[in-house]
N, C-alpha and C positions, 0 to 999 in steps of 0.2 A: 637742264640737260636731260634728255630722254633716257629711259632704261637701257635701250640698245647702245646708246653712246657710252653709258657708264660701263656696261659689260665690255665694250670694245677697249675702253681706256684701261680697265682692269687687266685684260689680257695683254695689252701692250706693255704695261708695267711689269707683269709677270715674266714675259719673254725677255725683257731687258734685264730683269734681275738674274735670270738664268745665264744670259749671255755675259753679264758682268761678274758672275761668280758669287753673287749674293745668296743664291740657292745652289747647293752642290750636294750630291748624294752621299758624300762621305763626311764632310766637315761643316756643312750648313744645311741641315735637313729640315729646318723649320724657321720661318721668319714671319714677322708682321709688317704690314705696309700701310702707310697713311697717305692718302691722295691729297696733297696739299693744295692743289688747284680746286678740288672739290670742297675742301674746308673753306677756302675763300668764297666760293660761290654760295655755300650754305649760310655763312655769316652775312653775306650781302642780302640773301633772301630774308633772313631773320630781321635785319635792321630795316629792310624795306617794308615789312609787314606792318610795322607800327607807324602811326602818323609822324611826320617829320617835326611837327610843332610840339610834340610831347618830350619831356625830359625823361629819357629812358637809359638805364645802364643794363646792358645784357651781360650778366655775370655767369660765365661758364662754370658748371658744376664739376669741380676738379676730380671728384670720385669717378667720373666717367672715363677720364684718361688723364692720369696725373703725371705723365712724362713731361719733364720740364721744357724740352724744346717744343712740344706740342702746345703747352700753355703759353710759351713765348710767342708762338705763331698766332695764337688767338689774341694775345695782347696787342700785337702789331696790327691786327684787324679791328682794333677798337673795343674789344670786349673787356669786361672785368672778370673777377674770379670768385666763385662761391666755394668756401672750404668748410669741411666738417670734422677736422681733426688738427692736432698740432702738426702732424706730418704734412698734410695738405697746405696748411698755413705756411710752413717753411718752403714748400715747393712753389707756392704762389709768389712769395717774396724773391726766391731765387730766379723765377721767370721774369722778374722785373715789374710786376704789378705795383702801382702806387697803393699805399695802404688805403686811401680813400676809395679805391676801386675793388677792394676785397670785402667780402661778406662772410662773417663767421657764424655758422649755423649749428654746430654740434649740440646734441642734447645732453652731453656729459662734459661741459667745459669746467676745467678746474679753476680755482681762484687765480693761480698764476697765469693761466691762459687768458682769462678775462682781463687781468691787470695789464698784460702785455698788449692785448688788442686795443684796450682803451688808451693806453699810452701812445700807440702808433696812430690812432684815429681810424681804425678799422670799424666797419659797420658790424654791429652785434645784434643778433636776433635772440631774444630771451626765450627759453623753452619752458620755464616753470616759474611758479611763485617763489620757490626757494632760490632759484638763480637770480631772480629780481632782488631778493634780499641781499645776496652777495654783492650785486652792483651797488646797492645802497651803501654798504660798508666801504667799498672801494671809492665811490664818488664823494663820500663824506670828507675825504682828505685830499682830493685832487680833482681837477677839471679834465674834460676830455672833448676832443673834436669829433668823436665818433657819433654816427647816427645810430640811435638805439631804438629798437622796436620789440614788440612782443609777438611771438608766433602763436596764432590762435588755431585751434582745430575746429573747423566748421561742422564737423560730424555729419557730412552729407552722404556717407556710405563708401563702399569699396567697389573696385572693378573686378575683372576676371582673375587677376593674380593677387591674392590676398597679401603676399609679402611686399608688394609694390603699392599698396593702398594705405595712405597715411592720414586719411580723414574719416576713419570709421569711428564708431561710438567709443571704442576702447583703445584707439591708437596710442602708442607711447609718446607721440610727438605733440608738442604744443600744449596750450591751455584750452581744454574743451569748452567751447562757448555755451553749449546747452546744458552742461551739468549744473545742478542746482546751486545758485548763489554766485557762480563764476562771473556772469556778466556784470553784476553790480560790483563785485570785488575788483574786476578789471577797470571799471569806470573810476572807482576810487583810486586805483593805482595810477592811472593817467592824471587824475586831478592832483594827486600829491607829488607827482614827478614831472615837472615841466620838460625835463630832458627826454621823456618818452614821446617820440615824434613820428614813429613808424608803426605800421601793422604788417605782419608777415603771415602768409599761409602757403601751404603746399599740399595739394589734394592727393597726389600720387603720380605714377608715371606709366610704365608699360601695362597695358590691360585696362587702363582707366579711360572711358569714353570722354570725348570733349565736352558734351553737355554736363557731365558730372563735375569735371574740372572747373568749368565756367560757373556752375552753381556755387561751388565752394569759394571761388574767388569773389563772387558777388556777395556772399555773406561776410567776407572780410572787409570788402568795400563798405557795405552797409554798417558794419561795426565802426569803421573809421569815421563815417558820417555821424554815427550816434555819439561817439566820443566828442567830436567837435561841437555838436549841438548841445550836448550835456554841459560842456564847459563854457559854452558861449564864445568860443574862439577857435581859430584853426590851428590847434596844437598838432594834430596829425597832418603832416605834410607829405608823407611818402608811404607807398604801399609796395611791398615785395610780394609778387604773385607766384613765386616759385617757378617751377618748370613743368615737366610732365608730358610734353607732346609725345604720344606713342609713335613707334617706328614700325613701318611695314617690313616684316622679315620674309614676306612671301615672294617678292620680286624686286627688281631694281627701281621700280617706281617709288618716288618719294611722296607718300600719302599717309596721313593728311599733311598739308603744308602749313607753314606758319601763318599764312594769310587766312586759312580756314579757322585756325585757332583764334585769331583776332576777331574774325566775324562772330564767333560764339561769345567772346568777351563783350563785344558791342551789344549783343542781344541781351545778355544777362546782367552786365555791370556797366551800363552807359556812363555812370559817374566817373569811372576810371579814365575816360577820355575827355573829361571836362577841362583839363589843363590845371586843375587844382592840386594835383598830386604828382610828385616824382614817382617813377616806376622802376622797380628792379625785377628782372627775370632771372631764372636760374636753370636754363636748359643745359642738358648734358648729352644724353644718349642721342637726341634728335639732331645735335650738331655734328657728332662724329661717327655714329654707328655706320652709316652708309658711305662714309669716306675712308673706310679701312677694310682690309681683308688680311687673312693669313694663308700661308701656303706651306704644305708639308709633303715630303716624299712618302711614297708607299714603300715600306721596307720588305714586307713579305705578303703573300696571299695564301689562302688555304680554303678548303671547303669543309664546313662543319654541319652535320645534319642535313646535307643537301644544299646549304646556302653558302655562297661565296663570302669570304671575309677578307677585307684589306686591312692590314696592320700598318698604321701610319704613325708619324711622330707628333701628331696633334691630338690631344685628348683632354682629360680633366685639368691638366696643368694650365691650359690656356682657354678652355671652354667649360669652366666649372659649372656654371648655371645650366648649360645645355646637357651636360652629362648627368647631373644630379636631379634635374627637373626638366626632362626632355619634352613633356607635353606643354609646359609653360614657355619654354625657350627653344623651340625648334630652329635649326639653321639650315640654310641651303648648302648643298655640296656641289661643286663643279669638278669634273674630271678633265685633266690635262695630260698631255704626253710629256716626256722628259724635257722637251724643248719649251714647254709652256703653252703649246697650242691646244685649243679646245679639242677634246677627244671625241671622235665620231664612233658610231656603232649602235647596234640595237640596245635598248635599255635592259639591264639585268638587275633583278632585285638582289641586293647585297648589303652586308653590314660594313660600315666604315668605323674602324676601331682605333683607339689611341694606344700609347705605350705604357700606360699606368698599370700597375700590378693588382687590378681587381676586375672582375668580370663585367661590371657595368660601365667600363670606360669606353663608351661608344659615342661618336659624333652623330651617327645616323644608324638607324636600325631598319633593315628590310627596305632600303632606298633604291629606287630604279635609276641606274646610271649606266653609261657605257662601262663594260667590264674593266675594272682596274687591274693593272699589272704591276709587277715589281718595277720600281724606277719611275712610275707615273707620279704626277703631282696632283694632290687634291687642294682645291681652293675653297675657302670658307668666307663668303662675302658677309658684309654687314657687321663686322667684328671690330670696327674702329673704336668702340666704346666698351669698356668693362671686360674685354677678353684678353688679348695678349698684353695689354698695358698693366694688368694687375694679376700676374700669374700666381697659381696655387702650387706650392712647393712640394707636391706629393712625390714620393720616391726620390726626393732631392733632384728632380729633373731641372736642368739649368734654364734660366730665363733666355728666351730666344732674342735674337737681334730684331730691332724694329727700325725701319727705314722710312723716311719721308720721300715722296716721289713728286716730281713735276714733269709735265709733258709740254714741250714748246710747240710753236705753230707748225713746225716741220715734223712733228711726231717724235722728236728725240726725247729720251727719258733721262733725267738726271736724278741722282739719289743723294740724300744726306743721312748720316747716321743719327738716329734719334736715341737709340739705346744699343750699345754694343752687346753682342752675345756674351752671356756669362760663361766664364771658363769652367768647363765641367771637370777639369783635371788640375786644380790648383796645386802648386808645390807646397807640401806641408812644412810648417816651421819646425826646425830642429829643437829638441828639448834643450832648455838652458840658453836659447838664443832669442 
């Protein structure tokens, strides 16, 4: 779908939401929306980018959008689920994922969490030698159907956002391949544990260029080949290549695509496509970011120091990364009238602020937009991942409702509740009751 088609569908969904009362200036001042048709199209694109003759499980990174109905939608499209906490683990099971389609990647797994994952047959990626020793203890007394691998840090460097770069020389994740003695220690670990049959890596996500990601995956593939050559048998049968495809937040165009990602993998890690290995991917942001948006009413406007400011109901509580790190996580803002129609008019440089009680709560600073008025709607595209799905409870602001939207061939929009709005005025329990 072209960028203009995406923008048109977004406005259609917005206008329908206003017409159906899902957005209302007194009682429903903020909401998130997931374009379920777009989700289906994105998953189809992901699956189509990898050769059909390869055994690939695309495990959605639950951290990107942990809402159970969204996870269930992805499961129905044939995806698995990557989880990084006990909470995400529970959400994946609630969404109906078979344990064999769940990948557990937390760097801080407790003994109890490991034991439960192994008892269910969930895939486990070991993050450290100490965690490996815990598995030794657990597996000494029981068997498991789990696929078990080691996360290696290929130490290929970082991208433009350091917090999103997980393959630096000192990253907290995985076992660093290039640290002195580690490679030989890992080879011994695989030799002594025939149940270690996978290798896992994840180079990073937003801000990491595709050649960097591909080089890191290539080092993991080379290590898998090294293990098998060292042991004289094909003990490593699977490679989890992580996710990390960056998202274009500058426009509605989806660039780069999954096919471009695969082209880089073919160039740097051709053995991955030999058919000798099962493959797991862990894409998150690139699956959902561009298939979601949030919309909020403008409650007040003012002029401060000569600059117009629009006070809206969307701020740090739903756009935490953008508010606290605006240079790394800028978002587009669209101006709409109270009916949801795109607003026209000359661009005026203005601030778009949120409701939180600190001065830096800004969605956009000095942004050129048609002048916003009280009652207008601001739309924030590309927020289907990490934004409204994982709210930050600053000022005890309530969690907004989230809706899934579908548009039929005649342009009719239907909605389903993905998460109801949190009650901002719960009735307190009486003492002694």
